[in-house]
Residue, then its C-alpha position, 0 to 999 in steps of 0.5 A: m484872224s484872217n477869217v474874221q469879218i469886220e463891218e464895212s465902215w470900220k474896215e474903211a476907217l481902219k484899213n491902214e491899221f490892218e496892214q501895219p506890221y504890229f497887227q500882222s504880228l498880233a494875228t500871228f501871235l493869236r494863231k500860234e497860241k491857239q495852235n499850242g492849245k491855249t483857250i482864247y476869249p472871246p471866240g474868234p467870230l466875236i473878237f470884233n463884235a463891238f465893231n460889227t454891232t456898232p458901225f463906225d458912222k453910227v457910234k454915239v457913245v464910247i464906253l471903254g473897258q480894259d480887257p475881256y472877261h477871262n472866265p468860260g462863257e462870259a466874254m462876248g466882244l462887248s465891254f462889260s457885257v455877258p451873254k444872257g444866262v451868265r451871272i451878272p458881273p459885279s462891275l455891271q451890277n454897279i452900272y445897273k445900280e447907277l442907271k436905276e439911281g440916275l434914270g429910274i431904270p429897273i435893274p435887268n435880270h441879264g447882262d447882255l448889252t447888245h441892245w445898247a450896242e445896236q443903238g450906237v453905244f460902242l462897247l470897246n475893250a482896249m484889249l480885244t482878247v485874253e487867255r483863259n483864266k489869265p486877266r490882262s495876259h494880252q495887254k502887250i501883244g499890240w491890241q492897245t496900239f490898235t484900239d488907241a488908233v480906233i479912239r483917235r479915228l473916232s475923235d478925228q472923223r466924227e463929232g459930238l460923241v460921248f466918251m465914258l472913261w471909267g477908272g484910271f486905265a480908261r482915263q489915260k485915254k483922254q489924251l487921244i480925244d479932242g475935248s473941243k468937239h466931244l463930251v468926255l465924261e470921267a469917273a471911278h471904275p464901277s468895280p466894287l474895288a472902287g468902294g462905290a466912288f462910281f455912284g452919282s456920276r450920272h453919266f447916262s443922263k449927261a450923255n443923253e442931254y448932250l446927244k439931244k443938244q447935238g440933235k441926236e436920238p438919246v440912248d434908251w438905256r433900258l434892257 
């Protein structure tokens, strides 16, 4: 991971984390896994894609996922997002349905959320890597220590952000966020396993209303 480049404002905000023993151990673990022939997703240059696409000082909204997609060709370093041409995952299909219901936005024919990320929607997974076909396989290698620090840094050093926490795992991160200076939105996970409880949350319109009150440009959720 020594060859992975992280956008400068993030490098500055997180410089202490990269020097911590846990992060060195994490990097060593990933190197050894690859040397042993394991397939890790996303590909190395995309591990920090969310950071490189959405600089620290440009973040407006944080959408927290759990870990990357573990099937070939899906993970691209942005939570919930898949490259164009890849089948749209069920959770993202439900996100699109909620957008259509809440804002009348037509359902896209692809799952690439880069356009959101370029507008300041930080699509962060709590784990930044996963082994092929093994969901949550990297849950305990140190990524959560790192991404918890990321969330804390955003909460402490920025103001007026929107945090969307979907499902029990993401909602546990609420304790890292100062609710007196940010908007924290909670809902069920968009996965079909949640039985449709995500629908009607209106998080996308609530986020834009809040951003406008903060004097910020709302997000164009169309893709």
